[in-house]
Structures are given as C-alpha cells and as structure tokens.
C-alpha positions as CSV (number, residue, x, y, z in Angstrom):
1,M,-166.9,31.7,28.0
2,F,-163.1,29.9,28.1
3,R,-161.7,27.9,30.5
4,D,-158.2,28.3,31.2
5,V,-156.3,26.5,33.7
6,L,-152.9,27.1,35.2
7,L,-151.8,23.5,35.9
8,Q,-148.9,22.4,38.3
9,Q,-148.4,19.0,40.1
10,G,-145.8,17.3,41.7
11,R,-144.5,14.2,43.8
12,A,-143.8,14.0,47.3
13,D,-140.2,15.4,47.0
14,Y,-141.3,18.1,44.7
15,A,-144.3,19.3,47.1
16,P,-142.1,21.6,49.3
17,M,-142.1,23.7,45.8
18,L,-145.3,23.9,45.1
19,D,-146.3,25.0,48.8
20,L,-143.8,28.0,48.4
21,S,-145.2,28.9,44.5
22,A,-149.1,28.2,45.6
23,P,-150.2,31.4,47.2
24,Y,-148.3,33.5,44.3
25,H,-150.2,31.5,42.1
26,R,-153.5,31.2,43.3
27,A,-153.7,35.0,43.3
28,Y,-151.9,34.9,39.7
29,A,-154.4,33.3,38.4
30,E,-157.0,34.9,40.2
31,R,-156.1,38.1,39.0
32,H,-155.9,36.7,35.5
33,G,-159.3,34.8,35.4
34,L,-157.9,31.8,35.3
35,E,-158.4,28.4,37.2
36,Y,-155.8,27.2,39.5
37,V,-155.0,23.4,39.7
38,R,-152.6,22.1,42.1
39,V,-152.4,18.3,41.5
40,D,-150.1,16.1,44.5
41,G,-148.8,12.6,43.9
42,A,-147.7,10.7,41.1
43,Q,-150.1,10.1,38.4
44,L,-148.2,7.3,36.5
45,P,-146.4,5.7,39.6
46,D,-144.8,3.2,37.8
47,W,-142.9,5.6,35.0
48,T,-140.8,8.8,36.3
49,G,-142.3,11.6,37.4
50,H,-141.5,13.4,33.9
51,W,-144.9,11.7,32.5
52,D,-147.6,13.0,35.3
53,S,-148.0,15.9,33.4
54,I,-149.3,14.1,30.3
55,P,-152.6,12.2,31.5
56,L,-153.3,15.7,33.3
57,F,-153.4,17.4,30.0
58,I,-155.3,14.5,28.7
59,G,-157.9,14.6,31.2
60,L,-158.1,18.1,30.9
61,I,-159.2,18.1,27.5
62,E,-161.4,15.7,28.2
63,Q,-162.8,17.2,30.9
64,G,-163.8,20.8,28.2
65,A,-160.4,22.9,29.3
66,D,-160.0,25.4,26.9
67,R,-156.5,26.0,27.5
68,V,-153.9,24.6,29.9
69,F,-151.1,26.2,31.3
70,W,-148.5,23.8,32.7
71,L,-145.4,24.7,34.7
72,D,-143.3,22.3,36.3
73,A,-142.9,22.3,40.2
74,D,-139.8,24.4,40.1
75,T,-141.0,27.3,38.5
76,L,-142.3,30.6,39.5
77,I,-144.4,33.3,38.2
78,V,-142.4,36.5,38.7
79,G,-144.4,38.6,36.7
80,D,-147.6,39.8,36.3
81,E,-148.0,39.8,32.4
82,D,-151.2,37.5,31.7
83,V,-149.8,34.3,30.2
84,R,-152.3,34.5,27.1
85,E,-149.6,37.0,26.2
86,G,-147.2,34.0,25.7
87,L,-149.8,32.2,23.5
88,S,-147.7,31.3,19.8
89,G,-151.0,31.1,17.7
90,H,-150.0,27.1,17.2
91,P,-151.5,24.3,19.5
92,L,-148.5,23.8,21.4
93,T,-146.3,26.8,22.9
94,M,-143.1,25.8,24.3
95,A,-139.5,27.3,24.8
96,R,-136.8,26.5,22.2
97,H,-133.8,25.7,24.5
98,P,-130.2,24.5,24.0
99,G,-128.8,21.2,24.2
100,E,-129.1,18.4,21.5
101,G,-129.2,21.3,19.0
102,G,-131.9,22.9,20.2
103,H,-135.2,21.0,21.8
104,W,-138.4,22.5,22.8
105,N,-138.5,22.6,26.6
106,C,-141.9,21.2,28.4
107,G,-140.9,22.7,31.6
108,V,-143.3,25.3,31.0
109,F,-146.0,24.4,27.9
110,F,-148.8,26.4,26.7
111,I,-151.7,24.1,25.5
112,E,-154.9,25.2,23.2
113,A,-156.9,22.7,23.6
114,S,-158.4,20.8,20.3
115,G,-158.7,16.9,19.0
116,R,-155.7,16.9,17.6
117,V,-154.0,18.1,20.6
118,W,-155.8,15.1,22.2
119,E,-154.2,12.7,20.0
120,F,-151.1,14.1,20.0
121,F,-150.7,13.6,23.7
122,N,-151.8,10.2,23.5
123,E,-149.3,9.4,20.9
124,V,-146.7,10.6,23.2
125,L,-148.1,8.3,26.1
126,R,-148.2,5.2,24.2
127,R,-144.4,5.8,23.2
128,G,-143.3,5.7,26.4
129,P,-141.9,5.3,29.0
130,G,-138.6,6.4,27.1
131,Y,-135.1,6.6,28.8
132,Y,-133.1,9.6,30.6
133,P,-132.1,11.7,31.1
134,W,-135.3,13.1,28.7
135,Y,-137.9,10.7,28.9
136,Q,-141.4,12.7,27.3
137,Q,-139.4,15.4,26.5
138,R,-137.5,13.4,23.8
139,I,-140.6,11.7,22.4
140,M,-141.9,15.1,22.2
141,N,-139.3,16.7,19.9
142,E,-138.9,13.5,17.9
143,L,-142.8,13.8,17.3
144,L,-142.7,17.1,16.8
145,D,-139.9,17.0,13.9
146,R,-142.2,14.4,11.9
147,P,-144.3,16.0,8.8
148,E,-147.8,14.6,10.4
149,W,-147.1,16.8,13.0
150,S,-146.0,19.9,11.4
151,G,-147.3,23.3,12.7
152,M,-148.4,22.0,16.0
153,V,-145.9,24.3,18.2
154,G,-144.4,27.7,18.0
155,V,-142.4,29.4,19.8
156,L,-143.0,30.6,23.6
157,D,-140.7,33.8,24.5
158,N,-137.7,32.8,27.4
159,R,-139.5,35.4,29.6
160,W,-142.0,32.2,30.1
161,N,-139.2,30.0,30.8
162,S,-136.1,31.6,31.9
163,T,-134.2,29.0,33.3
164,V,-131.6,29.8,35.6
165,R,-128.0,29.5,34.9
166,H,-128.9,28.2,31.2
167,V,-131.6,30.1,29.6
168,E,-131.8,33.3,31.5
169,A,-134.2,36.3,30.0
170,P,-134.1,39.9,30.9
171,N,-137.4,41.1,32.4
172,P,-138.8,37.3,33.1
173,V,-142.4,36.7,33.7
174,I,-141.7,32.6,34.7
175,M,-138.4,31.8,36.8
176,A,-137.3,28.5,36.3
177,W,-135.0,26.0,37.9
178,H,-135.0,23.0,35.5
179,G,-130.9,22.5,35.2
180,T,-130.7,22.8,39.3
181,P,-129.6,19.6,40.7
182,G,-131.9,18.1,42.9
183,A,-135.5,18.5,44.7
184,R,-133.9,20.4,47.5
185,G,-131.5,22.4,45.4
186,K,-134.2,23.9,43.8
187,H,-136.7,24.7,46.9
188,D,-133.6,26.7,48.1
189,H,-132.8,28.1,45.3
190,M,-136.6,29.6,44.7
191,L,-136.9,30.2,48.2
192,E,-134.2,32.7,48.3
193,Y,-135.3,33.8,45.4
194,I,-138.9,34.5,47.4
195,E,-137.1,36.2,50.3
196,R,-135.0,38.7,47.8
197,H,-137.8,39.7,45.4
198,M,-141.0,38.6,46.5
199,Q,-141.6,39.5,50.2
C-alpha cells in the first residue's frame, strides 16, 4: 500500500491561512486515502521561508513516503478530483508558469519518491540559500535545465495550480494566491473565496 502525503507548512505569518484550509484539506485527504500533514514553524530559520519545504521533502522520502503532494500555505483545494490524476509520470510534476521566459512553479509540487529525487533535493539544498525573489525555485529551475537532471520533471496542468490574476485556469482543482502581496492579503482573499464558494 502506498503512503501518499498531502503536505503543507507555514511560518507564523502563514499559520492563519493553514487554519482556514486545514478542515477542507483534512477532509479531502480522508476521502482520497491521503495522509494529511501540517507542519508549523520554520524548518531552516536562518533562510527565508521559501526553503522550508525542501528538508520536509527529504525527511518524508527518508521516512518511506511514496508520493508527496505539496501545497504552499496560500493554496486551497476547491475541487474533488484525486491529486494522483495530476501526476505526469515523471519523478517531479510542476506547473509551467510565465515569467523569466517561463519557469517551473513550485507552489504546488507533486513528487514521486525515489533515491534520485532525494539526490535532487539534497543538491538544491546544497546550493542554497539563493537570492531574491525566487530563492529555491530559481535553483530548481537551473538544475532542471541541466542534462544530468533531464527527464526529472513533467507538466502539471494549471487546474492544479490556478494562480489568481496570473495563471487562472477554468474548472480549477487547486486555487493559489502566489502573486497576491503579503500574508494578510493572501489570507483575506482566501477567506473571501471560502465564504463565497465553499460555505
């Protein structure tokens, strides 16, 4: 039996968003046979919060997780399709978003665990802490462009990472407020969406 983990994490300023989404995400995980994991607080306190997911990915792989479905704190599952349907058949599945000539967006990130994936995330971590504004995402994109990591990543349909005002998809499964300024602004927009569409 697979151990499939729906994972979220946030530092203190993002905890209110996790409080909003947790009841929906926990119920979604139960319906689809996923393990819901919420982690609060910094994982790499000397680096920016962008990095906190990477040691969590490494740790879950080391603990025997088969698949990890990462959702940034500023995301909300709004549909009921099984996240496994978004998998690309590659070890990593990420949406391809515009900006800087197009990039792999790691706000929603589907991972098929393996030794090779463990090596990739350790290499990303080794190259940190990166720099504003992309930090770990730039490092991942640079590595994924290299021949030694070819075939690692496949495309996640934007329905699974429908980013408000930037890359909105029809019939989204996961809404994201990646481009909305500030933790409070993200929270308020998420709350407004919940009150309008999910009550």
